[in-house]
FIGUPA-135902 format. One record per atom (N, C-alpha, C): residue number from 1; residue in one letter; x, y, z; atom name. Coordinates in pm, 1 decimal, padded with zeros to 6 digits, always signed. Layout:
N
 pos code        u        v        w site
 NUM    A        X        Y        Z   CA
...
// end
This chain:
80
 pos code        u        v        w site
   1    M -00245.0 -02965.4 +02118.9    N
   1    M -00366.1 -02891.0 +02141.2   CA
   1    M -00428.1 -02856.1 +02005.8    C
   2    A -00555.9 -02875.0 +01993.2    N
   2    A -00626.6 -02848.0 +01867.9   CA
   2    A -00633.4 -02697.6 +01842.5    C
   3    P -00635.6 -02657.1 +01715.0    N
   3    P -00640.3 -02513.4 +01683.4   CA
   3    P -00759.2 -02440.9 +01746.0    C
   4    K -00872.5 -02509.0 +01754.8    N
   4    K -00989.8 -02445.7 +01813.4   CA
   4    K -00966.6 -02415.7 +01961.5    C
   5    Q -00897.9 -02506.6 +02030.2    N
   5    Q -00867.8 -02485.3 +02171.2   CA
   5    Q -00767.2 -02372.4 +02189.5    C
   6    V -00671.8 -02361.3 +02097.7    N
   6    V -00572.6 -02254.5 +02106.3   CA
   6    V -00640.8 -02118.9 +02094.4    C
   7    W -00729.0 -02103.5 +01995.4    N
   7    W -00798.7 -01976.1 +01977.0   CA
   7    W -00888.1 -01945.2 +02095.6    C
   8    Q -00953.6 -02047.5 +02149.7    N
   8    Q -01040.6 -02026.2 +02265.0   CA
   8    Q -00958.6 -01981.9 +02386.1    C
   9    T -00843.4 -02043.4 +02406.9    N
   9    T -00756.7 -02005.5 +02517.6   CA
   9    T -00706.3 -01862.4 +02501.2    C
  10    L -00666.1 -01825.0 +02378.4    N
  10    L -00621.7 -01687.6 +02352.4   CA
  10    L -00734.1 -01587.3 +02376.7    C
  11    R -00853.9 -01619.6 +02330.9    N
  11    R -00968.0 -01529.6 +02348.6   CA
  11    R -00999.6 -01509.8 +02496.5    C
  12    E -00998.4 -01619.4 +02573.6    N
  12    E -01025.8 -01608.4 +02716.3   CA
  12    E -00916.9 -01529.1 +02787.9    C
  13    G -00791.4 -01551.6 +02750.4    N
  13    G -00681.2 -01478.8 +02811.7   CA
  13    G -00687.1 -01330.5 +02783.8    C
  14    M -00722.5 -01295.6 +02660.9    N
  14    M -00730.8 -01154.0 +02624.9   CA
  14    M -00848.5 -01085.9 +02693.4    C
  15    S -00959.0 -01156.9 +02712.8    N
  15    S -01074.7 -01095.5 +02777.7   CA
  15    S -01049.3 -01076.5 +02927.3    C
  16    R -00968.9 -01162.6 +02988.1    N
  16    R -00937.9 -01148.4 +03130.4   CA
  16    R -00841.9 -01033.5 +03156.2    C
  17    R -00751.5 -01007.2 +03063.6    N
  17    R -00647.6 -00906.1 +03086.6   CA
  17    R -00696.0 -00765.0 +03055.9    C
  18    G -00801.5 -00749.4 +02982.9    N
  18    G -00856.8 -00617.4 +02957.8   CA
  18    G -00818.4 -00560.0 +02822.3    C
  19    S -00866.7 -00439.0 +02799.5    N
  19    S -00851.3 -00376.9 +02668.6   CA
  19    S -00709.0 -00328.6 +02643.3    C
  20    G -00633.7 -00295.4 +02746.6    N
  20    G -00495.7 -00251.9 +02727.2   CA
  20    G -00409.5 -00361.5 +02667.9    C
  21    F -00425.5 -00482.4 +02717.4    N
  21    F -00349.9 -00596.7 +02665.3   CA
  21    F -00390.6 -00626.7 +02522.0    C
  22    T -00520.1 -00620.3 +02494.5    N
  22    T -00569.0 -00644.4 +02358.9   CA
  22    T -00511.1 -00541.1 +02262.2    C
  23    G -00510.8 -00415.0 +02302.6    N
  23    G -00453.2 -00310.1 +02219.1   CA
  23    G -00304.6 -00330.2 +02196.2    C
  24    A -00234.5 -00376.3 +02299.5    N
  24    A -00091.0 -00402.0 +02285.0   CA
  24    A -00064.8 -00515.6 +02186.7    C
  25    V -00145.1 -00620.1 +02192.3    N
  25    V -00128.7 -00732.8 +02100.2   CA
  25    V -00156.7 -00688.7 +01957.0    C
  26    I -00260.0 -00609.6 +01938.3    N
  26    I -00292.5 -00560.3 +01804.4   CA
  26    I -00181.1 -00469.2 +01754.2    C
  27    G -00131.5 -00379.9 +01839.0    N
  27    G -00022.4 -00291.3 +01800.1   CA
  27    G +00104.3 -00367.1 +01766.6    C
  28    L +00135.6 -00468.3 +01845.4    N
  28    L +00252.8 -00551.1 +01817.9   CA
  28    L +00237.5 -00624.0 +01684.9    C
  29    S +00118.8 -00676.4 +01659.1    N
  29    S +00094.3 -00747.0 +01533.1   CA
  29    S +00110.6 -00653.3 +01413.5    C
  30    I +00055.6 -00534.1 +01423.3    N
  30    I +00067.7 -00438.1 +01313.8   CA
  30    I +00213.1 -00396.8 +01295.6    C
  31    G +00283.9 -00376.5 +01405.9    N
  31    G +00424.9 -00340.7 +01396.1   CA
  31    G +00508.3 -00449.8 +01331.3    C
  32    L +00481.4 -00574.5 +01367.2    N
  32    L +00554.3 -00685.7 +01304.8   CA
  32    L +00522.8 -00697.1 +01156.9    C
  33    L +00397.3 -00675.7 +01120.1    N
  33    L +00361.5 -00677.1 +00978.3   CA
  33    L +00435.0 -00566.4 +00903.2    C
  34    W +00442.9 -00447.9 +00962.8    N
  34    W +00508.5 -00334.4 +00899.2   CA
  34    W +00656.7 -00361.4 +00877.7    C
  35    V +00722.5 -00413.7 +00981.3    N
  35    V +00865.9 -00441.0 +00970.3   CA
  35    V +00892.8 -00553.7 +00871.0    C
  36    T +00807.9 -00655.4 +00871.8    N
  36    T +00829.3 -00770.9 +00786.6   CA
  36    T +00799.6 -00742.0 +00639.9    C
  37    F +00686.6 -00677.7 +00612.4    N
  37    F +00641.6 -00662.4 +00474.2   CA
  37    F +00654.5 -00521.1 +00418.4    C
  38    G +00666.6 -00420.8 +00500.1    N
  38    G +00664.4 -00283.1 +00453.5   CA
  38    G +00525.1 -00224.9 +00467.6    C
  39    F +00515.8 -00093.0 +00449.8    N
  39    F +00389.5 -00024.6 +00479.2   CA
  39    F +00275.1 -00065.4 +00386.6    C
  40    F +00297.2 -00062.4 +00255.6    N
  40    F +00186.5 -00085.7 +00162.9   CA
  40    F +00139.6 -00230.6 +00161.5    C
  41    K +00232.0 -00324.3 +00177.2    N
  41    K +00190.6 -00464.5 +00186.7   CA
  41    K +00115.0 -00489.3 +00316.7    C
  42    M +00159.9 -00424.3 +00425.9    N
  42    M +00088.6 -00436.3 +00552.7   CA
  42    M -00052.2 -00379.2 +00539.4    C
  43    L -00063.5 -00263.9 +00474.5    N
  43    L -00193.7 -00202.1 +00454.8   CA
  43    L -00285.1 -00293.2 +00372.6    C
  44    F -00230.7 -00354.6 +00269.5    N
  44    F -00307.4 -00448.3 +00186.9   CA
  44    F -00356.5 -00566.7 +00270.8    C
  45    I -00269.0 -00621.9 +00354.8    N
  45    I -00306.9 -00734.7 +00440.6   CA
  45    I -00416.7 -00693.7 +00538.2    C
  46    L -00403.7 -00575.4 +00598.5    N
  46    L -00505.4 -00528.5 +00693.1   CA
  46    L -00639.4 -00502.1 +00625.5    C
  47    I -00636.1 -00447.4 +00503.9    N
  47    I -00760.9 -00422.4 +00431.2   CA
  47    I -00829.8 -00553.9 +00396.3    C
  48    L -00753.0 -00651.4 +00348.1    N
  48    L -00813.1 -00781.6 +00318.3   CA
  48    L -00866.6 -00849.1 +00443.7    C
  49    G -00797.1 -00833.1 +00554.5    N
  49    G -00845.6 -00887.5 +00681.3   CA
  49    G -00976.4 -00823.5 +00724.4    C
  50    A -00986.8 -00691.5 +00707.6    N
  50    A -01109.9 -00620.9 +00742.9   CA
  50    A -01225.5 -00663.6 +00652.0    C
  51    I -01197.5 -00679.8 +00523.0    N
  51    I -01301.1 -00726.6 +00429.9   CA
  51    I -01345.4 -00867.2 +00466.9    C
  52    G -01249.5 -00952.9 +00499.7    N
  52    G -01283.4 -01089.1 +00541.3   CA
  52    G -01366.3 -01092.0 +00668.3    C
  53    Y -01333.5 -01005.4 +00762.8    N
  53    Y -01412.6 -00997.7 +00886.0   CA
  53    Y -01554.8 -00952.1 +00856.3    C
  54    Y -01568.5 -00851.6 +00771.6    N
  54    Y -01700.1 -00798.8 +00737.3   CA
  54    Y -01785.7 -00904.7 +00668.1    C
  55    V -01727.9 -00971.0 +00569.8    N
  55    V -01801.7 -01075.0 +00497.1   CA
  55    V -01838.3 -01189.6 +00590.7    C
  56    G -01745.5 -01229.6 +00674.9    N
  56    G -01774.0 -01338.0 +00767.5   CA
  56    G -01882.4 -01302.2 +00867.5    C
  57    A -01877.4 -01180.0 +00920.4    N
  57    A -01976.6 -01138.6 +01019.1   CA
  57    A -02113.3 -01117.3 +00956.5    C
  58    K -02116.0 -01062.7 +00835.0    N
  58    K -02244.2 -01030.9 +00773.2   CA
  58    K -02309.4 -01150.5 +00705.3    C
  59    Y -02230.2 -01228.2 +00630.6    N
  59    Y -02290.2 -01330.4 +00546.3   CA
  59    Y -02283.2 -01471.2 +00604.2    C
  60    F -02178.1 -01505.4 +00673.0    N
  60    F -02165.3 -01643.4 +00718.1   CA
  60    F -02235.3 -01669.6 +00850.1    C
  61    S -02283.5 -01565.1 +00918.1    N
  61    S -02359.3 -01586.3 +01040.4   CA
  61    S -02503.2 -01628.0 +01010.1    C
  62    Q -02550.4 -01599.6 +00888.7    N
  62    Q -02685.5 -01636.4 +00846.8   CA
  62    Q -02676.5 -01718.6 +00718.5    C
  63    P -02721.0 -01843.3 +00722.0    N
  63    P -02707.8 -01928.8 +00603.0   CA
  63    P -02781.7 -01874.7 +00479.4    C
  64    D -02894.3 -01810.6 +00498.3    N
  64    D -02968.9 -01759.0 +00383.3   CA
  64    D -02901.9 -01636.5 +00321.4    C
  65    A -02824.6 -01564.4 +00399.7    N
  65    A -02759.2 -01444.2 +00348.4   CA
  65    A -02651.8 -01479.9 +00246.0    C
  66    I -02578.9 -01586.8 +00268.2    N
  66    I -02475.3 -01626.7 +00172.9   CA
  66    I -02537.5 -01675.0 +00042.6    C
  67    R -02651.4 -01741.2 +00051.8    N
  67    R -02721.5 -01785.0 -00069.2   CA
  67    R -02769.6 -01664.8 -00149.9    C
  68    S -02821.5 -01562.8 -00081.6    N
  68    S -02867.2 -01443.5 -00154.2   CA
  68    S -02748.8 -01367.2 -00213.9    C
  69    L -02632.9 -01369.7 -00146.2    N
  69    L -02513.2 -01306.6 -00202.2   CA
  69    L -02472.5 -01376.7 -00331.0    C
  70    F -02469.2 -01510.1 -00329.6    N
  70    F -02434.0 -01585.1 -00450.5   CA
  70    F -02537.1 -01563.9 -00561.0    C
  71    D -02664.2 -01550.9 -00524.7    N
  71    D -02767.1 -01525.5 -00626.2   CA
  71    D -02748.7 -01388.0 -00690.7    C
  72    R -02699.1 -01290.5 -00612.9    N
  72    R -02673.2 -01158.2 -00670.3   CA
  72    R -02547.5 -01158.9 -00757.0    C
  73    L -02445.9 -01236.3 -00716.4    N
  73    L -02321.1 -01239.9 -00792.8   CA
  73    L -02331.4 -01324.7 -00918.8    C
  74    F -02399.3 -01437.5 -00907.9    N
  74    F -02413.0 -01530.6 -01020.0   CA
  74    F -02561.5 -01548.3 -01049.0    C
  75    P -02598.5 -01563.7 -01173.8    N
  75    P -02740.3 -01585.3 -01206.2   CA
  75    P -02790.8 -01714.6 -01141.1    C
  76    P -02908.5 -01709.5 -01079.8    N
  76    P -02963.1 -01830.0 -01014.6   CA
  76    P -02982.8 -01943.1 -01114.1    C
  77    G -02943.3 -02060.7 -01075.0    N
  77    G -02959.5 -02178.6 -01159.3   CA
  77    G -02847.5 -02201.5 -01257.4    C
  78    K -02764.3 -02104.3 -01280.0    N
  78    K -02657.4 -02118.8 -01379.1   CA
  78    K -02543.8 -02206.8 -01326.2    C
  79    F -02507.8 -02190.0 -01198.4    N
  79    F -02395.3 -02263.8 -01142.9   CA
  79    F -02436.3 -02366.0 -01038.5    C
  80    R -02563.3 -02378.4 -01011.3    N
  80    R -02609.4 -02477.9 -00913.0   CA
  80    R -02700.2 -02576.1 -00978.9    C
// end
């Protein structure tokens, strides 16, 4: 099964089961991260995940937004 199909199947399954199941999966994931890596490493992973979600939702949903982000970070014309 292709990775895209796996994620789609998981998303559909979680939406059918409701918010309690989704919360349980999130809680289990956080608990496994805590046991595996410890508190501060887990916190670091969650913070990076939240930053990645924010950047993906804000900038990658609009093609022009990512270009303006790069123009603010790097001088226009210097790296392109």
